[in-house]
C-alpha positions in Angstrom: -2.4 5.9 -8.6 -2.5 4.0 -5.1 -3.5 6.3 -2.2 -3.7 4.7 1.8 -6.5 6.4 4.3 -5.9 6.3 7.4 -8.1 6.6 10.5 -6.7 7.1 14.0 -7.0 8.7 17.7 -4.2 10.1 19.2 -3.3 10.8 23.0 -2.6 14.6 22.0 -2.5 16.4 18.2 1.0 17.9 19.2 2.5 15.1 20.3 1.8 12.8 17.3 2.5 16.0 14.9 5.9 16.5 16.2 6.5 12.9 15.8 4.7 12.6 12.7 7.0 15.7 10.9 10.3 13.7 12.5 9.0 10.9 10.7 8.9 12.3 7.2 12.2 11.3 5.7 11.5 7.4 6.7 8.3 8.0 4.9 9.5 9.7 1.8 12.2 6.8 1.6 9.3 4.1 1.7 7.8 5.4 -0.7 4.9 7.9 0.4 4.5 11.1 -2.2 2.6 13.6 -0.6 0.1 13.3 2.1 -2.9 15.9 4.0 -3.7 15.8 7.3 -7.4 16.4 8.4 -9.4 16.0 11.6 -12.4 15.2 12.7 -14.8 18.7 13.0 -16.1 17.7 16.7 -12.8 15.8 18.0 -9.3 17.4 17.6 -8.0 13.6 18.2 -9.0 11.8 15.8 -6.9 12.1 12.5 -7.3 11.4 9.2 -4.3 11.0 7.3 -4.6 10.7 3.7 -1.7 10.0 1.5 0.0 9.5 -2.3 2.1 6.2 -2.7 4.7 5.1 -5.3 2.8 1.8 -4.6 0.7 -0.2 -2.5 2.7 -3.2 -1.7 5.1 -0.3 -0.5 2.5 2.1 1.8 1.6 -2.0 3.5 5.2 -3.0 4.0 6.1 0.3 5.7 2.4 0.6 8.0 2.8 -2.7 9.0 6.3 -2.9 9.4 7.8 -2.8 13.2 9.4 0.3 13.2 5.7 2.0 12.2 4.6 0.1 15.3 7.2 1.5 17.8 6.6 5.0 15.7 2.5 5.0 16.5 3.0 4.1 19.9 5.8 6.8 21.0 2.9 8.9 19.4 0.3 8.1 21.4 -1.6 6.3 18.2 -4.5 4.5 19.5 -6.4 1.9 17.4 -5.5 3.1 13.0 -7.6 1.9 10.7 -5.9 1.6 7.3 -7.8 1.4 3.9 -5.5 1.2 0.8 -6.8 2.9 -1.9 -6.6 2.7 -6.2 -7.6 5.9 -7.9 -10.0 4.9 -10.7 -11.5 8.7 -12.0 -10.4 12.1 -11.2 -12.5 15.5 -11.9 -13.3 18.7 -11.2 -16.5 20.3 -11.3 
């Protein structure tokens, strides 16, 4: 299963979240299947967006698109770091 892990700072979480929610349909059309949002325990404006995708190629095209660059600018995102991942194992303990 393909995943993307994004770590980024935002100017203000509420403003970022409004833009993120508004882009849900765009993300779904691009191939995002599910997501989790996490934040650093000591910094409410450093976010982790962990998402499952239909393919890493679709994820890369989406995250590197000019459309998304503009959406990130509007959302107040600073220097996102993208990590593209393939699941190799899953388990429960």
